[in-house]
N, C-alpha and C positions, 0 to 999 in steps of 0.2 A: 485400239478397238475396245468396245464396251465389254463389261463382264456381266454377271447374271442380270442386272437390270437391263441388259440388252433387250430383253423383251420389251421393256418400256423404252428402251433405248431407241433403237432405230424405229421402232414402231411409233413411238410418241414424238420423236423429232418431227415427224410428219404432222404432229398435232397443231403446231403453230400454223403451218400452212393450211391444215385441214380446218382449223377454226375459222379461217377466212373464207372458205368455200362451202362449208356445210353448216346448217343451222341445228343439227342434232347429232347425237351419237358419239361425241368424243368421250372417252372414258379411260378409267384406270390411270388417273393422272393425265388422262387424255380428254376430259370433258370440261366444259365450262358451264357455270350455273345457268346460263341462258338456254342450255339445251335440255333442261330437265324440269319436271314438275317439282313442287315443293316437297321435301322429304317429310314423312309423317313422323314428327318428333313429339313424344309425350310431353305434357306440360309440367309434370313434377320435376323438380330440380334438386340436385345435391351438391354441396360445395366440394370443390376439388382442392385439397390442401396441397400447397406446393412446398413440401419438405423433401429434403434429399433422402431417398430410400437407402437401405443399408448397403446396396450394391454399388454405391457411387461415392466419390469424394464430395466434400461440402460444395454447395452451389448456391446461386442466388435463389430467392424465394418469391413466390407470387401466388395469387389466388384467382381462380376462375370458377365459373359455374357451368355445369354440364347437364344436359337432359338425362333423366334416369328412366330407362325403359321399364314398363310396368310388368313385363312377363319375366319371372326368374328363369334362368337357364338351369337345366338339370346338373346334378353334381358330376364333375369331371372325373374320369378314371384314367390312370396312366398305364394300365396293363393292356398290352396289345390283344386284340380279339382275334383268335384263330379264324382263318377264312374257311367256311364250310365248302365241301365239294359241290360245285354247281351241277345242275342237272345236265348241262351241256358243257363240254370242255372247250378250252380255248383253241382256236385254230393255230396252225404252226406259226403264222406271222404275228400272233398276238401273245407270244411268250415274253416274259420279263427276262432279258438277257443280262442280269446282274448276278454276281455270286450270292448264293443264299447263305448268309453268314450272320452270326452275332459279332458285332464290331465294337471295340472300345478304343477311342482316340485319346491319347495323352499328349498334350501340346504344351511345351515349356518355352516361353519367350525369355531367353537368357539376356538379351540386350534390346533396348528400345529407346530410340531417340525420335520423339514425335516432330521435332523441328526439322530434321532431315529426312524423316521417313525410313530410317534404317532399323531393321529388326533382324535378330539372329534367333533361330528357332530349332528346337530339338523335338521331333515328333516320333511317337511310338504307337503303332496300331496293332492291337491284339485281335486276332481273328479266330473264330471257331465255326467250322462248317456245320450246317444243319442237314446236309444231304450229300454225304460222301466226300471223297478227296477234293481238296481245293484246286481250282483251275489256276492258270496264270492270272496275275492280278494287275488290273489297269487302274492307275491313279491319274485323275485329271488334275492339271496344274494351271488354273486359269490365269494367275499373274504372270506366267511365262509368256502368254500371248502378248502382254503389254511390255515385256522386257524387264519386269521387276524381279524375276526369280533367278536365284543361283543355287544349284544343288551342290552341297559341300560333301555329301557322303550318303550312302544307303546301306542297309543291312537287312538280311533275312535270317531270322532266328539267331540274331546276334553275330552273324558272320558277314563280312563285307560282300556286297553284291553290286554289280553294275547294271542298272536298269536299261532296258531298251527304250530309247527316246523316240517317240512316234509323234505324228501329227504336228510337226514343226515345234516340238517341245511341249505341246499341250498335254501329252500323255506320257507317263512313265510306267513301263510294263516290267513287273517282277516275275521271274520264272515261277512255274507252278511249284508250290512247296511239296514236300514229300508225304504229307499226311493230311489230316483234317483240321489241324491247328497251325497257326503261324504267328510270328511277331515280325512286323515290317517296321524298319526304322528309317527316318530321313533326318539329315541335318541340312538346313538351308538358310539362305540370307535373302531378305527382301530389301530392295532399295526403291522406295516409292517415289513418285514424282507428282508434280501438280497435274491434275487431270484437265483435259479440255472439256468443253461443254458436251456432255454425252451422258452415258449411264454406267460409268465405271464403278464397280463395286469395291475395288481396291485402289487406293491412291490418296493424294492430298488435295484438299480443296481449301485454299487459304491455310488456316491453322487447324482445320478439321482433318483427322486421320480416319479414313474408311478402311476397315478390315473385313471385307466380305469376299468370299471365295479366295481366301488368302493362303491356303495350305493344300498339299496333295490329299485328295480324297478318293476313296474307292468308287469306281464307276465301271463303264464299259469302254471299249476301244472306239471312240468317236472323235472326229476332228472338232476344232473350235467352231461353234455355230455362229453363222453370220447374222442370223435374225432371231432365232429362238434362244432359250436359256442354256447356259453352259452346264448347269448342275443336273445330274441324273444319278440319284443315290438312294440307298435304303436308309432306314433309320438306324441310329447308333447311340452309344453313350459317349459323352465328351467330358474330359477334365482338362481345363485350360488354366495356365498360370501366366500372369503377365505383370510386370512392374509399371505402375502409372506415376508419372512425375507429379510433384506438388502443383496444385492449382488445376489439374486436368480432371475432368469428370468422364466416367466410363459408362456407356450403355452397351448391353450385350444380350446375347442368347443365354438362357439358363438362369441359374440362381447362384448367389454368392455363398461359398462354403466358409472361407476365412479371408481375412486381410491382415497382412504382416507389415509393420513399419520397417523400412530399410534405413541404413545409416545415412544415405544421401538425401533423405527426406521423401523418397518415393514410397509408394505403398504397393506391395505385392499381393495381387488378388488371386485367389483360387476360385474358379467358377466351374459349375457342373450342370450338365443338361442330359436328360434321358429321353429316348424316343423322339429324336429330332434328326432331320436330314442334313443339317449343316450347322456351323457355329460361326456367328458373325459378331463383330464389335465395331464401335465407333467412339472416338474420344476427341475432346477439344477442351480448351481452357474455359472455365467459368460458365459451363452450360447451366441454364436454369431448368428446374424439374417441376412440372405440374403433375399431379396425380388425381385419379378418380377411381371409383370402384363400381363395377357393373352390378346389375341385379343378381347375376349368378356368382358374385364374389370374386371375380377376376380383378386384380389391381392393374390399372392402366397408367403408364408413365410416359410423359412427353418430355423429351430433352431438346431444348431450343437455345439458340444463340442469344446473348444479352441484347435487349432492345427489340426482340421479336414482338410485334403487336399482340396485345391481349386477345383481340378478335380472332387472329389466326390461331393462337393457342387454344382458344375455346372451341373454334370450329373443328380442329383436329381431334381434340379430346371427346367432344360430344359425338362426332361421327364414329369414332372408334368404339365408344361405349354402346351406341346404338347397334353398330354392326356386330359386335361380339355377342350381345344378348340375342339379337334377332336371328343370327345365323346359328347360334347354339340351339335355339328353339326349333328352327326349321330343319336343320341338317343333323346336328349332334353337338354335344358340349365341346367347347374349347377346352382342351385337356390339360392346360398348364396354369399355374397360379398367377402369372404375370404376362402382360403384353406391353412391349415397349415400342415407341416411335421416336426417331431421332432426326433432327434437322441435319441434312448431309451436305449442305453448301449450295451456293447459287449456280454452280455449273451443272447440277443434276436437273434434268429436264422434267422429271416427275417423281417416281418412286421406285424402290427396289425392295422386294420381299425376301425375308429370311425367316427361319423358325423363331417365333417369339419376339422378333425384332424387325421393324421395317425402317428404311431410309425414306425421308420425305424432303421435298423442297417446299417449305412452308409459305413461300411467297406466291405460289400459283393461285390463280383466281378460281380454280375449280377444286379447292382443297378438300371439300367434303367428299366429292366424287373420288378424288385420288385416295383419300383415306379409306373409303368403302372398298375400293378395288384392292389395295394392298392388304387390308384386313381379310378380305374374302380369300386371298391366296393362302391364308393360314389353313383353310380347309382344302382348297384345290391346289395342290402341290405340297403343302406342309403335312397335314394330317392324312389326307387321301393322296398318295403319291401318284405321279404321272410319268410318262416317258416324254419329256419336253421337246426333244429334238424330233421324235417320230410323230407325236400326237399333240402339237401345241394347242390345237383347238379345245382340248378338254379343259386345261387349266386357264388359258388366256381367254377363250370364249366364255368359259364358265365364270371367271372372275368378273368379266365385263357384264355378263348377265346379272350376277348378284349385285354388282355395283349399281347398275341401272335400276334393278328391282328395289333396292333399299331406298333409292331416291324417288321412285314413282309407284310404289306398291305393286311392282311387277306388271306395269301397264305399258312400259316403253319398249318399242321395237324399231330399230334403225332401218330405214329404207336402203336398198342397194344403191351403190353409186351410179352416176350416169354411165351407161354402157355395161353395167354389171360388174361382178367381181372378176378379177383377172386370173385368179388361181383358185382351184377347188379347195374346199374346207379341209380335206384330208391330206393336203400338201405337207410334206416333211420339210425340215429346215433346209435340206439340200435342194429342194425343188422351188424354194422361194427366192426372189431376187436378193442378192447380198446387199447388206448395208441398210441405212435408214431409208424410209420412203413410204408413201401412202399405199402402194400395192400390198405389201406384207401386212400392214396394219389393217387395211380394209378386208383382206382375205381371211385373216385369222381372228382378229379381235371383233370387228363389226359383224362379219358373216357368222362367226361363232356365237356372238350374242344373239343375232337374229334366229339362228337355228335353235338354241336353247329356248328362246321365247316361243318359237313355234311349237316345240315339243311340249312346253308348259301349257300352252293354250289348248293343244289337242288332247292332252291327258287330263287336264283340269288340275287345280291346285292340290287337292287332297291326294290324288294318285301320284302326282309328280313328286311331292315332298315325301310321300311314303317310299318311293323309289330312291330318292336321295338319302333318306335315313338308312335304307338297306345298304346302299353303297358305303355309307359311313361305317355301319356296323361290320360289314364284311371286309372292308379294306382299310380300316383305321390303322395307321402306321405300316401299311403295305402299299402296293402299287396297282392301279387300274389300267386297263387298256380299252380301246374303243369297243371291243367285243363285250367286256364287262358292263360298260355304260349302256350301250344300245340294248343288250339283252335284258338288263334290269329294268330299263324303261319299258320295253316291250312286254315283259311279264307283268308289270303293274298297270299297263295302259288299258283303259276300257275300249280303245279303238286300235286298229291295226296301224302301227307306225312304219311298217316296212316300205310302203310306197314313198313316204317322206325320206326314209333312209336311202332308198335306191336313187331318188332324185338328187341327193346331197353327196353321197359317197360312192367310191368305186371299189370298196372292199370286196374281195372275191367270195366271201363267206356270208354275205347278207341273206342269201336264200336259205341258209342253215338256221336262221332265227325262227323260233316257233311262233305260232299265232298268239294273239293277245292272251295273257293269263296262262300261257304254256300249253 
């Protein structure tokens, strides 16, 4: 079963079929060039120098040219912005049911054989509550769903503990610690296998090793989602150490702290990331690296297999540069110094997003749209967190809207499918049909895109982007709910959006929303 790309997974598997029956609206790794208008790309160009950055082993070199957006992005800030008290409080069903903690993950990969996919890992999670005693702690373990995960031991405050295994192994629950701080430890083994054609975040694809959703991470008590994304997390700090064999190149979340040569010729990397919701990596032999710099100063790195056509590399780089600068201008600055894209293998149907890193299949013929979509997820899911199993329309519909908007100057609106949408936009993961298929894709991605576009058209561009910037400022490195999004749009809108909201959603609190402008 797929892992966090599941969202692109099942939903995009439908893409191939959808591409044959619809002339527009495929996106997020789900769109083909024929569906879109020509992206508005500035004419100025800047050479992208293909040298291996300090975070990787030596690799092949190449040079491509990418468009340089003309509008600089504001300076990024890594300090979380406190959320001011809204004039109206969240209804009971709009609470964020995650422990309110400062978390630091220390992950030490003590053994790694990329040829067999064998890893041995020691994990240490230091938690400090921001609001009273800690509750019981639920850690989601996505590789357990695929049969890759073996728990070798667990501790609470350095004492052995036996986790309660829930949701068929997808959740490990630790008893409530006795105070406001705790240190949770795991020792585990991963034995990865070759992945089928799907959206597996963790696994082997030829000689590519994908390490996405690869370790227990603090979340809530939810089952493995059949359609939506498995990750639901707060931001945290991560320190990761991993030995990489000679000839392998590593792409990753975060930045390199040190690299240490080992007697067997491997290099031990120490990587660190702050204010991110997850930490992913991908490695393969002889990856070539192309780089570019956005107008806002973000370094963009593309890791591709030897022999990847220059046109594909240029398309992905130019699309990422355009998306990073444009979305920084419209919503708020991309807050990290680097953004990485990595070719994840031919079995991946589209793309998977992680903080600061996305997986791509560079052979798809809608690569610009795929890149826009995955880059847009850096804002919706990454910077502005969401509840992906409860409210998948916010990040998937939003990323679809931003993807299409970058390609069409926000003029594209997908029509409903013949017979209409089979599921309401506010469907949760449990209410959608399991597995890949057009109904889930249509109901969340396309219907979500259409809804965002309708709100954009009713509000007008200035009011809409002002509202999105407020969401960014209030919820940067935090988590939004539908109440937060709809309330913010309504307060900024020159027209009353409540009739549209009532036609779209069944939330019981819609009548509590104030008139336009409050």
